[in-house]
All heavy atoms as a GROMACS GRO file, in nm:
protein
  533
    1MET      N    1   1.074   2.540  -3.832
    1MET     CA    2   0.995   2.420  -3.828
    1MET      C    3   1.100   2.297  -3.817
    1MET      O    4   1.063   2.190  -3.796
    1MET     CB    5   0.925   2.409  -3.963
    1MET     CG    6   0.812   2.317  -3.966
    1MET     SD    7   0.675   2.354  -3.853
    1MET     CE    8   0.547   2.281  -3.928
    2ASP      N    9   1.230   2.317  -3.841
    2ASP     CA   10   1.324   2.217  -3.833
    2ASP      C   11   1.341   2.165  -3.692
    2ASP      O   12   1.353   2.043  -3.670
    2ASP     CB   13   1.461   2.264  -3.893
    2ASP     CG   14   1.441   2.288  -4.037
    2ASP    OD1   15   1.367   2.221  -4.105
    2ASP    OD2   16   1.523   2.369  -4.082
    3TRP      N   17   1.344   2.244  -3.597
    3TRP     CA   18   1.367   2.191  -3.457
    3TRP      C   19   1.247   2.150  -3.385
    3TRP      O   20   1.260   2.086  -3.285
    3TRP     CB   21   1.434   2.315  -3.372
    3TRP     CG   22   1.347   2.427  -3.360
    3TRP    CD1   23   1.336   2.533  -3.445
    3TRP    CD2   24   1.257   2.463  -3.258
    3TRP    NE1   25   1.250   2.632  -3.392
    3TRP    CE2   26   1.192   2.579  -3.281
    3TRP    CE3   27   1.210   2.386  -3.141
    3TRP    CZ2   28   1.089   2.630  -3.193
    3TRP    CZ3   29   1.112   2.450  -3.057
    3TRP    CH2   30   1.058   2.567  -3.089
    4GLN      N   31   1.117   2.193  -3.435
    4GLN     CA   32   1.007   2.158  -3.374
    4GLN      C   33   0.978   2.003  -3.377
    4GLN      O   34   0.920   1.952  -3.275
    4GLN     CB   35   0.889   2.241  -3.424
    4GLN     CG   36   0.894   2.379  -3.384
    4GLN     CD   37   0.779   2.470  -3.445
    4GLN    OE1   38   0.710   2.420  -3.529
    4GLN    NE2   39   0.760   2.582  -3.392
    5GLN      N   40   0.994   1.950  -3.492
    5GLN     CA   41   0.963   1.805  -3.507
    5GLN      C   42   1.041   1.716  -3.419
    5GLN      O   43   0.990   1.627  -3.353
    5GLN     CB   44   0.974   1.775  -3.658
    5GLN     CG   45   0.915   1.630  -3.682
    5GLN     CD   46   0.907   1.606  -3.830
    5GLN    OE1   47   0.950   1.676  -3.916
    5GLN    NE2   48   0.852   1.492  -3.860
    6PRO      N   49   1.178   1.740  -3.420
    6PRO     CA   50   1.244   1.653  -3.323
    6PRO      C   51   1.225   1.682  -3.182
    6PRO      O   52   1.231   1.592  -3.096
    6PRO     CB   53   1.404   1.683  -3.360
    6PRO     CG   54   1.393   1.749  -3.494
    6PRO     CD   55   1.258   1.809  -3.511
    7ALA      N   56   1.183   1.804  -3.151
    7ALA     CA   57   1.160   1.832  -3.011
    7ALA      C   58   1.027   1.766  -2.963
    7ALA      O   59   1.015   1.710  -2.865
    7ALA     CB   60   1.136   1.984  -2.979
    8ALA      N   61   0.929   1.765  -3.056
    8ALA     CA   62   0.792   1.695  -3.028
    8ALA      C   63   0.821   1.543  -3.013
    8ALA      O   64   0.762   1.475  -2.932
    8ALA     CB   65   0.694   1.727  -3.138
    9LEU      N   66   0.894   1.490  -3.108
    9LEU     CA   67   0.921   1.352  -3.107
    9LEU      C   68   1.005   1.313  -2.975
    9LEU      O   69   0.981   1.206  -2.916
    9LEU     CB   70   1.000   1.299  -3.229
    9LEU     CG   71   0.924   1.296  -3.348
    9LEU    CD1   72   1.014   1.263  -3.476
    9LEU    CD2   73   0.808   1.204  -3.340
   10GLY      N   74   1.090   1.404  -2.928
   10GLY     CA   75   1.167   1.376  -2.804
   10GLY      C   76   1.070   1.379  -2.684
   10GLY      O   77   1.084   1.287  -2.600
   11VAL      N   78   0.965   1.465  -2.681
   11VAL     CA   79   0.878   1.470  -2.575
   11VAL      C   80   0.791   1.351  -2.575
   11VAL      O   81   0.761   1.287  -2.468
   11VAL     CB   82   0.793   1.605  -2.587
   11VAL    CG1   83   0.673   1.598  -2.492
   11VAL    CG2   84   0.874   1.728  -2.562
   12VAL      N   85   0.749   1.304  -2.697
   12VAL     CA   86   0.671   1.188  -2.712
   12VAL      C   87   0.754   1.057  -2.657
   12VAL      O   88   0.698   0.976  -2.586
   12VAL     CB   89   0.618   1.170  -2.847
   12VAL    CG1   90   0.554   1.018  -2.867
   12VAL    CG2   91   0.514   1.278  -2.882
   13ALA      N   92   0.873   1.051  -2.695
   13ALA     CA   93   0.959   0.939  -2.665
   13ALA      C   94   0.993   0.938  -2.516
   13ALA      O   95   0.982   0.836  -2.443
   13ALA     CB   96   1.089   0.944  -2.736
   14LEU      N   97   1.011   1.063  -2.456
   14LEU     CA   98   1.036   1.066  -2.316
   14LEU      C   99   0.912   1.022  -2.228
   14LEU      O  100   0.921   0.949  -2.142
   14LEU     CB  101   1.073   1.212  -2.267
   14LEU     CG  102   1.099   1.234  -2.128
   14LEU    CD1  103   1.222   1.158  -2.079
   14LEU    CD2  104   1.121   1.380  -2.104
   15THR      N  105   0.796   1.069  -2.275
   15THR     CA  106   0.668   1.038  -2.200
   15THR      C  107   0.638   0.881  -2.231
   15THR      O  108   0.612   0.814  -2.119
   15THR     CB  109   0.548   1.112  -2.273
   15THR    OG1  110   0.582   1.250  -2.260
   15THR    CG2  111   0.421   1.081  -2.204
   16ALA      N  112   0.662   0.830  -2.337
   16ALA     CA  113   0.650   0.680  -2.349
   16ALA      C  114   0.746   0.611  -2.270
   16ALA      O  115   0.712   0.504  -2.207
   16ALA     CB  116   0.664   0.643  -2.494
   17GLY      N  117   0.866   0.651  -2.260
   17GLY     CA  118   0.973   0.593  -2.169
   17GLY      C  119   0.930   0.590  -2.031
   17GLY      O  120   0.948   0.489  -1.954
   18ILE      N  121   0.886   0.711  -1.986
   18ILE     CA  122   0.845   0.718  -1.837
   18ILE      C  123   0.722   0.613  -1.813
   18ILE      O  124   0.724   0.557  -1.717
   18ILE     CB  125   0.806   0.853  -1.810
   18ILE    CG1  126   0.921   0.946  -1.802
   18ILE    CG2  127   0.724   0.864  -1.665
   18ILE    CD1  128   0.906   1.094  -1.789
   19LEU      N  129   0.628   0.611  -1.905
   19LEU     CA  130   0.511   0.526  -1.882
   19LEU      C  131   0.555   0.385  -1.883
   19LEU      O  132   0.504   0.304  -1.811
   19LEU     CB  133   0.405   0.557  -1.986
   19LEU     CG  134   0.336   0.686  -1.975
   19LEU    CD1  135   0.241   0.706  -2.097
   19LEU    CD2  136   0.250   0.698  -1.847
   20LEU      N  137   0.647   0.343  -1.971
   20LEU     CA  138   0.685   0.205  -1.969
   20LEU      C  139   0.775   0.172  -1.850
   20LEU      O  140   0.757   0.058  -1.793
   20LEU     CB  141   0.764   0.178  -2.107
   20LEU     CG  142   0.689   0.178  -2.228
   20LEU    CD1  143   0.774   0.162  -2.350
   20LEU    CD2  144   0.585   0.056  -2.226
   21TRP      N  145   0.849   0.265  -1.809
   21TRP     CA  146   0.938   0.240  -1.681
   21TRP      C  147   0.843   0.219  -1.568
   21TRP      O  148   0.862   0.124  -1.486
   21TRP     CB  149   1.026   0.351  -1.658
   21TRP     CG  150   1.097   0.339  -1.529
   21TRP    CD1  151   1.071   0.414  -1.421
   21TRP    CD2  152   1.195   0.248  -1.495
   21TRP    NE1  153   1.157   0.381  -1.312
   21TRP    CE2  154   1.227   0.273  -1.358
   21TRP    CE3  155   1.255   0.140  -1.563
   21TRP    CZ2  156   1.333   0.198  -1.284
   21TRP    CZ3  157   1.358   0.070  -1.489
   21TRP    CH2  158   1.397   0.090  -1.362
   22ARG      N  159   0.740   0.297  -1.552
   22ARG     CA  160   0.650   0.280  -1.434
   22ARG      C  161   0.563   0.155  -1.446
   22ARG      O  162   0.533   0.101  -1.343
   22ARG     CB  163   0.547   0.400  -1.425
   22ARG     CG  164   0.627   0.539  -1.395
   22ARG     CD  165   0.526   0.638  -1.357
   22ARG     NE  166   0.473   0.608  -1.233
   22ARG     CZ  167   0.370   0.685  -1.182
   22ARG    NH1  168   0.303   0.772  -1.257
   22ARG    NH2  169   0.329   0.643  -1.075
   23ARG      N  170   0.546   0.104  -1.572
   23ARG     CA  171   0.469  -0.022  -1.582
   23ARG      C  172   0.542  -0.144  -1.546
   23ARG      O  173   0.509  -0.238  -1.493
   23ARG     CB  174   0.405  -0.016  -1.725
   23ARG     CG  175   0.341  -0.143  -1.763
   23ARG     CD  176   0.197  -0.136  -1.750
   23ARG     NE  177   0.134  -0.252  -1.804
   23ARG     CZ  178   0.031  -0.310  -1.753
   23ARG    NH1  179  -0.025  -0.258  -1.647
   23ARG    NH2  180  -0.014  -0.419  -1.807
   24PHE      N  181   0.679  -0.145  -1.593
   24PHE     CA  182   0.760  -0.253  -1.599
   24PHE      C  183   0.883  -0.247  -1.500
   24PHE      O  184   0.960  -0.332  -1.500
   24PHE     CB  185   0.812  -0.293  -1.730
   24PHE     CG  186   0.699  -0.335  -1.827
   24PHE    CD1  187   0.676  -0.246  -1.929
   24PHE    CD2  188   0.627  -0.444  -1.802
   24PHE    CE1  189   0.570  -0.284  -2.030
   24PHE    CE2  190   0.530  -0.476  -1.895
   24PHE     CZ  191   0.500  -0.395  -1.997
   25ARG      N  192   0.880  -0.148  -1.406
   25ARG     CA  193   0.988  -0.134  -1.317
   25ARG      C  194   0.993  -0.238  -1.213
   25ARG      O  195   0.885  -0.302  -1.178
   25ARG     CB  196   0.990  -0.004  -1.243
   25ARG     CG  197   0.875   0.017  -1.147
   25ARG     CD  198   0.879   0.145  -1.076
   25ARG     NE  199   0.772   0.167  -1.010
   25ARG     CZ  200   0.724   0.272  -0.937
   25ARG    NH1  201   0.798   0.372  -0.957
   25ARG    NH2  202   0.616   0.282  -0.869
   26PRO      N  203   1.111  -0.281  -1.157
   26PRO     CA  204   1.116  -0.374  -1.045
   26PRO      C  205   1.034  -0.338  -0.935
   26PRO      O  206   1.031  -0.224  -0.889
   26PRO     CB  207   1.256  -0.392  -1.019
   26PRO     CG  208   1.341  -0.309  -1.118
   26PRO     CD  209   1.237  -0.226  -1.184
   27ARG      N  210   0.968  -0.436  -0.867
   27ARG     CA  211   0.890  -0.411  -0.754
   27ARG      C  212   0.974  -0.390  -0.628
   27ARG      O  213   1.072  -0.450  -0.608
   27ARG     CB  214   0.791  -0.526  -0.723
   27ARG     CG  215   0.681  -0.504  -0.612
   27ARG     CD  216   0.591  -0.620  -0.605
   27ARG     NE  217   0.660  -0.750  -0.589
   27ARG     CZ  218   0.677  -0.804  -0.464
   27ARG    NH1  219   0.639  -0.731  -0.352
   27ARG    NH2  220   0.732  -0.918  -0.455
   28ARG      N  221   0.931  -0.285  -0.544
   28ARG     CA  222   1.018  -0.261  -0.429
   28ARG      C  223   0.991  -0.368  -0.325
   28ARG      O  224   0.888  -0.428  -0.328
   28ARG     CB  225   0.976  -0.126  -0.367
   28ARG     CG  226   1.014  -0.009  -0.460
   28ARG     CD  227   0.984   0.122  -0.396
   28ARG     NE  228   1.012   0.232  -0.480
   28ARG     CZ  229   0.945   0.340  -0.483
   28ARG    NH1  230   0.853   0.371  -0.404
   28ARG    NH2  231   0.984   0.436  -0.561
   29PHE      N  232   1.088  -0.381  -0.236
   29PHE     CA  233   1.072  -0.485  -0.133
   29PHE      C  234   0.980  -0.429  -0.035
   29PHE      O  235   0.988  -0.322   0.015
   29PHE     CB  236   1.214  -0.503  -0.070
   29PHE     CG  237   1.201  -0.609   0.048
   29PHE    CD1  238   1.205  -0.733   0.035
   29PHE    CD2  239   1.208  -0.549   0.178
   29PHE    CE1  240   1.200  -0.819   0.134
   29PHE    CE2  241   1.204  -0.645   0.292
   29PHE     CZ  242   1.196  -0.777   0.265
   30SER      N  243   0.882  -0.526   0.012
   30SER     CA  244   0.784  -0.490   0.107
   30SER      C  245   0.794  -0.592   0.218
   30SER      O  246   0.773  -0.716   0.193
   30SER     CB  247   0.648  -0.483   0.052
   30SER     OG  248   0.548  -0.478   0.154
   31PHE      N  249   0.821  -0.556   0.340
   31PHE     CA  250   0.845  -0.648   0.446
   31PHE      C  251   0.708  -0.718   0.472
   31PHE      O  252   0.713  -0.848   0.498
   31PHE     CB  253   0.884  -0.581   0.574
   31PHE     CG  254   0.924  -0.672   0.680
   31PHE    CD1  255   1.040  -0.735   0.678
   31PHE    CD2  256   0.838  -0.699   0.791
   31PHE    CE1  257   1.070  -0.829   0.786
   31PHE    CE2  258   0.863  -0.776   0.881
   31PHE     CZ  259   0.979  -0.841   0.898
   32HIS      N  260   0.600  -0.650   0.468
   32HIS     CA  261   0.481  -0.710   0.492
   32HIS      C  262   0.434  -0.817   0.386
   32HIS      O  263   0.386  -0.925   0.412
   32HIS     CB  264   0.359  -0.604   0.506
   32HIS     CG  265   0.232  -0.656   0.533
   32HIS    ND1  266   0.198  -0.718   0.661
   32HIS    CD2  267   0.121  -0.669   0.466
   32HIS    CE1  268   0.078  -0.749   0.653
   32HIS    NE2  269   0.024  -0.723   0.534
   33LYS      N  270   0.460  -0.777   0.267
   33LYS     CA  271   0.412  -0.868   0.152
   33LYS      C  272   0.513  -0.986   0.130
   33LYS      O  273   0.473  -1.091   0.094
   33LYS     CB  274   0.400  -0.793   0.023
   33LYS     CG  275   0.277  -0.697   0.019
   33LYS     CD  276   0.274  -0.626  -0.109
   33LYS     CE  277   0.157  -0.526  -0.102
   33LYS     NZ  278   0.156  -0.455  -0.230
   34ASP      N  279   0.644  -0.958   0.139
   34ASP     CA  280   0.750  -1.056   0.099
   34ASP      C  281   0.787  -1.153   0.223
   34ASP      O  282   0.835  -1.259   0.195
   34ASP     CB  283   0.877  -0.992   0.066
   34ASP     CG  284   0.850  -0.909  -0.064
   34ASP    OD1  285   0.768  -0.946  -0.143
   34ASP    OD2  286   0.933  -0.808  -0.090
   35THR      N  287   0.742  -1.120   0.346
   35THR     CA  288   0.764  -1.212   0.458
   35THR      C  289   0.634  -1.236   0.529
   35THR      O  290   0.546  -1.155   0.515
   35THR     CB  291   0.863  -1.156   0.555
   35THR    OG1  292   0.802  -1.034   0.619
   35THR    CG2  293   0.996  -1.122   0.498
   36HIS      N  294   0.624  -1.346   0.599
   36HIS     CA  295   0.497  -1.374   0.664
   36HIS      C  296   0.514  -1.353   0.828
   36HIS      O  297   0.453  -1.419   0.898
   36HIS     CB  298   0.461  -1.523   0.642
   36HIS     CG  299   0.444  -1.548   0.500
   36HIS    ND1  300   0.332  -1.500   0.421
   36HIS    CD2  301   0.510  -1.623   0.406
   36HIS    CE1  302   0.331  -1.540   0.306
   36HIS    NE2  303   0.442  -1.605   0.288
   37CYS      N  304   0.606  -1.271   0.848
   37CYS     CA  305   0.632  -1.232   0.991
   37CYS      C  306   0.524  -1.159   1.051
   37CYS      O  307   0.476  -1.059   1.008
   37CYS     CB  308   0.762  -1.155   1.001
   37CYS     SG  309   0.813  -1.129   1.184
   38GLY      N  310   0.468  -1.210   1.154
   38GLY     CA  311   0.359  -1.144   1.227
   38GLY      C  312   0.220  -1.176   1.184
   38GLY      O  313   0.117  -1.138   1.242
   39CYS      N  314   0.203  -1.258   1.083
   39CYS     CA  315   0.078  -1.303   1.023
   39CYS      C  316   0.035  -1.424   1.100
   39CYS      O  317   0.108  -1.508   1.122
   39CYS     CB  318   0.080  -1.324   0.877
   39CYS     SG  319   0.131  -1.174   0.785
   40THR      N  320  -0.097  -1.426   1.131
   40THR     CA  321  -0.145  -1.550   1.186
   40THR      C  322  -0.168  -1.654   1.075
   40THR      O  323  -0.201  -1.621   0.961
   40THR     CB  324  -0.282  -1.523   1.254
   40THR    OG1  325  -0.377  -1.469   1.158
   40THR    CG2  326  -0.269  -1.420   1.361
   41SER      N  327  -0.161  -1.778   1.115
   41SER     CA  328  -0.189  -1.885   1.020
   41SER      C  329  -0.328  -1.898   0.982
   41SER      O  330  -0.414  -1.873   1.069
   41SER     CB  331  -0.136  -2.021   1.071
   41SER     OG  332  -0.207  -2.056   1.181
   42PRO      N  333  -0.367  -1.937   0.862
   42PRO     CA  334  -0.505  -1.946   0.817
   42PRO      C  335  -0.580  -2.053   0.897
   42PRO      O  336  -0.703  -2.051   0.912
   42PRO     CB  337  -0.505  -1.974   0.670
   42PRO     CG  338  -0.366  -1.984   0.623
   42PRO     CD  339  -0.281  -1.957   0.748
   43SER      N  340  -0.514  -2.154   0.956
   43SER     CA  341  -0.582  -2.261   1.022
   43SER      C  342  -0.600  -2.230   1.169
   43SER      O  343  -0.680  -2.295   1.231
   43SER     CB  344  -0.501  -2.392   1.012
   43SER     OG  345  -0.378  -2.376   1.064
   44GLY      N  346  -0.535  -2.123   1.230
   44GLY     CA  347  -0.542  -2.092   1.360
   44GLY      C  348  -0.675  -2.003   1.386
   44GLY      O  349  -0.739  -1.975   1.295
   45PRO      N  350  -0.691  -2.005   1.521
   45PRO     CA  351  -0.816  -1.924   1.556
   45PRO      C  352  -0.798  -1.780   1.508
   45PRO      O  353  -0.691  -1.720   1.518
   45PRO     CB  354  -0.831  -1.941   1.703
   45PRO     CG  355  -0.686  -1.969   1.747
   45PRO     CD  356  -0.625  -2.047   1.623
   46PRO      N  357  -0.912  -1.707   1.488
   46PRO     CA  358  -0.896  -1.559   1.465
   46PRO      C  359  -0.863  -1.481   1.586
   46PRO      O  360  -0.892  -1.530   1.690
   46PRO     CB  361  -1.047  -1.531   1.415
   46PRO     CG  362  -1.140  -1.633   1.474
   46PRO     CD  363  -1.048  -1.758   1.481
   47PRO      N  364  -0.797  -1.375   1.560
   47PRO     CA  365  -0.749  -1.290   1.671
   47PRO      C  366  -0.875  -1.235   1.745
   47PRO      O  367  -0.979  -1.204   1.676
   47PRO     CB  368  -0.663  -1.188   1.614
   47PRO     CG  369  -0.714  -1.179   1.478
   47PRO     CD  370  -0.762  -1.315   1.433
   48PRO      N  371  -0.856  -1.209   1.879
   48PRO     CA  372  -0.978  -1.152   1.945
   48PRO      C  373  -0.998  -1.005   1.914
   48PRO      O  374  -0.906  -0.945   1.865
   48PRO     CB  375  -0.935  -1.174   2.096
   48PRO     CG  376  -0.789  -1.174   2.096
   48PRO     CD  377  -0.748  -1.252   1.961
   49GLY      N  378  -1.120  -0.966   1.932
   49GLY     CA  379  -1.146  -0.824   1.900
   49GLY      C  380  -1.132  -0.739   2.022
   49GLY      O  381  -1.146  -0.778   2.134
   50LEU      N  382  -1.086  -0.608   2.003
   50LEU     CA  383  -1.062  -0.527   2.105
   50LEU      C  384  -1.147  -0.398   2.076
   50LEU      O  385  -1.134  -0.338   1.975
   50LEU     CB  386  -0.915  -0.480   2.116
   50LEU     CG  387  -0.875  -0.385   2.220
   50LEU    CD1  388  -0.900  -0.460   2.361
   50LEU    CD2  389  -0.732  -0.353   2.206
   51ILE      N  390  -1.237  -0.372   2.176
   51ILE     CA  391  -1.325  -0.255   2.156
   51ILE      C  392  -1.288  -0.154   2.255
   51ILE      O  393  -1.287  -0.179   2.382
   51ILE     CB  394  -1.479  -0.296   2.163
   51ILE    CG1  395  -1.510  -0.394   2.057
   51ILE    CG2  396  -1.563  -0.171   2.156
   51ILE    CD1  397  -1.647  -0.454   2.066
   52ILE      N  398  -1.263  -0.026   2.226
   52ILE     CA  399  -1.230   0.077   2.328
   52ILE      C  400  -1.336   0.180   2.303
   52ILE      O  401  -1.356   0.238   2.199
   52ILE     CB  402  -1.104   0.128   2.302
   52ILE    CG1  403  -0.982   0.018   2.310
   52ILE    CG2  404  -1.066   0.249   2.388
   52ILE    CD1  405  -0.854   0.065   2.266
   53ARG      N  406  -1.410   0.214   2.413
   53ARG     CA  407  -1.509   0.320   2.410
   53ARG      C  408  -1.473   0.429   2.514
   53ARG      O  409  -1.427   0.403   2.612
   53ARG     CB  410  -1.649   0.262   2.442
   53ARG     CG  411  -1.699   0.170   2.346
   53ARG     CD  412  -1.841   0.126   2.395
   53ARG     NE  413  -1.881  -0.002   2.324
   53ARG     CZ  414  -1.986  -0.067   2.357
   53ARG    NH1  415  -2.055  -0.038   2.472
   53ARG    NH2  416  -2.002  -0.190   2.302
   54GLY      N  417  -1.505   0.549   2.477
   54GLY     CA  418  -1.485   0.653   2.565
   54GLY      C  419  -1.564   0.778   2.529
   54GLY      O  420  -1.564   0.804   2.419
   55ARG      N  421  -1.624   0.842   2.622
   55ARG     CA  422  -1.703   0.963   2.602
   55ARG      C  423  -1.655   1.061   2.703
   55ARG      O  424  -1.605   1.026   2.814
   55ARG     CB  425  -1.852   0.941   2.609
   55ARG     CG  426  -1.910   0.854   2.499
   55ARG     CD  427  -2.056   0.843   2.520
   55ARG     NE  428  -2.106   0.749   2.421
   55ARG     CZ  429  -2.186   0.784   2.327
   55ARG    NH1  430  -2.246   0.905   2.318
   55ARG    NH2  431  -2.235   0.698   2.234
   56ARG      N  432  -1.672   1.193   2.663
   56ARG     CA  433  -1.627   1.291   2.755
   56ARG      C  434  -1.706   1.286   2.875
   56ARG      O  435  -1.832   1.284   2.886
   56ARG     CB  436  -1.646   1.436   2.685
   56ARG     CG  437  -1.584   1.543   2.764
   56ARG     CD  438  -1.596   1.664   2.693
   56ARG     NE  439  -1.597   1.662   2.551
   56ARG     CZ  440  -1.618   1.763   2.462
   56ARG    NH1  441  -1.649   1.883   2.515
   56ARG    NH2  442  -1.616   1.749   2.339
   57GLY      N  443  -1.639   1.299   2.997
   57GLY     CA  444  -1.708   1.291   3.125
   57GLY      C  445  -1.749   1.150   3.178
   57GLY      O  446  -1.786   1.146   3.292
   58GLU      N  447  -1.729   1.056   3.099
   58GLU     CA  448  -1.752   0.918   3.145
   58GLU      C  449  -1.621   0.837   3.160
   58GLU      O  450  -1.516   0.868   3.096
   58GLU     CB  451  -1.840   0.843   3.048
   58GLU     CG  452  -1.988   0.908   3.033
   58GLU     CD  453  -2.070   0.831   2.931
   58GLU    OE1  454  -2.031   0.717   2.887
   58GLU    OE2  455  -2.177   0.860   2.905
   59ARG      N  456  -1.636   0.728   3.228
   59ARG     CA  457  -1.520   0.638   3.243
   59ARG      C  458  -1.489   0.568   3.123
   59ARG      O  459  -1.583   0.502   3.056
   59ARG     CB  460  -1.556   0.534   3.362
   59ARG     CG  461  -1.423   0.460   3.398
   59ARG     CD  462  -1.454   0.374   3.517
   59ARG     NE  463  -1.333   0.310   3.558
   59ARG     CZ  464  -1.341   0.188   3.622
   59ARG    NH1  465  -1.453   0.143   3.666
   59ARG    NH2  466  -1.232   0.131   3.644
   60PRO      N  467  -1.369   0.552   3.072
   60PRO     CA  468  -1.339   0.475   2.944
   60PRO      C  469  -1.366   0.324   2.969
   60PRO      O  470  -1.336   0.270   3.066
   60PRO     CB  471  -1.198   0.505   2.909
   60PRO     CG  472  -1.136   0.578   3.035
   60PRO     CD  473  -1.253   0.616   3.115
   61GLN      N  474  -1.407   0.254   2.863
   61GLN     CA  475  -1.424   0.113   2.870
   61GLN      C  476  -1.336   0.052   2.766
   61GLN      O  477  -1.326   0.088   2.648
   61GLN     CB  478  -1.568   0.081   2.829
   61GLN     CG  479  -1.676   0.125   2.922
   61GLN     CD  480  -1.805   0.091   2.880
   61GLN    OE1  481  -1.838   0.062   2.761
   61GLN    NE2  482  -1.907   0.081   2.974
   62VAL      N  483  -1.272  -0.066   2.806
   62VAL     CA  484  -1.205  -0.152   2.715
   62VAL      C  485  -1.262  -0.291   2.718
   62VAL      O  486  -1.262  -0.355   2.824
   62VAL     CB  487  -1.050  -0.154   2.758
   62VAL    CG1  488  -0.972  -0.254   2.665
   62VAL    CG2  489  -0.989  -0.018   2.756
   63ILE      N  490  -1.313  -0.350   2.615
   63ILE     CA  491  -1.381  -0.468   2.604
   63ILE      C  492  -1.303  -0.562   2.516
   63ILE      O  493  -1.266  -0.531   2.403
   63ILE     CB  494  -1.517  -0.458   2.556
   63ILE    CG1  495  -1.600  -0.354   2.647
   63ILE    CG2  496  -1.597  -0.587   2.534
   63ILE    CD1  497  -1.738  -0.319   2.592
   64LEU      N  498  -1.271  -0.681   2.561
   64LEU     CA  499  -1.196  -0.785   2.482
   64LEU      C  500  -1.305  -0.892   2.451
   64LEU      O  501  -1.357  -0.957   2.528
   64LEU     CB  502  -1.084  -0.844   2.564
   64LEU     CG  503  -1.001  -0.951   2.492
   64LEU    CD1  504  -0.917  -0.879   2.375
   64LEU    CD2  505  -0.900  -1.007   2.589
   65LYS      N  506  -1.330  -0.904   2.312
   65LYS     CA  507  -1.423  -1.009   2.263
   65LYS      C  508  -1.355  -1.130   2.205
   65LYS      O  509  -1.239  -1.115   2.140
   65LYS     CB  510  -1.509  -0.941   2.153
   65LYS     CG  511  -1.613  -0.834   2.204
   65LYS     CD  512  -1.681  -0.783   2.087
   65LYS     CE  513  -1.831  -0.825   2.111
   65LYS     NZ  514  -1.913  -0.768   1.995
   66ASP      N  515  -1.412  -1.244   2.225
   66ASP     CA  516  -1.352  -1.367   2.168
   66ASP      C  517  -1.382  -1.385   2.029
   66ASP      O  518  -1.303  -1.438   1.948
   66ASP     CB  519  -1.404  -1.491   2.250
   66ASP     CG  520  -1.340  -1.491   2.385
   66ASP    OD1  521  -1.219  -1.441   2.400
   66ASP    OD2  522  -1.389  -1.554   2.479
   67ARG      N  523  -1.499  -1.336   1.981
   67ARG     CA  524  -1.530  -1.357   1.836
   67ARG      C  525  -1.621  -1.244   1.801
   67ARG      O  526  -1.700  -1.188   1.835
   67ARG     CB  527  -1.608  -1.484   1.820
   67ARG     CG  528  -1.644  -1.514   1.678
   67ARG     CD  529  -1.527  -1.545   1.598
   67ARG     NE  530  -1.568  -1.596   1.470
   67ARG     CZ  531  -1.541  -1.558   1.350
   67ARG    NH1  532  -1.445  -1.469   1.344
   67ARG    NH2  533  -1.576  -1.610   1.240
   0.00000   0.00000   0.00000
């Protein structure tokens, strides 16, 4: 019984440490979130829509919509 209590407390402390680390760890760098490269401005027009249709045995269609 002497070794079981410190072992159980060690497991609890390790689990708490892992949970706290995952909660408060530094955020990884994300090119999409940290830079605005490639994003359209909110005041600009929305990008056009592109619709691609194709069925077996038929000719494929590519439609470009303005809105």
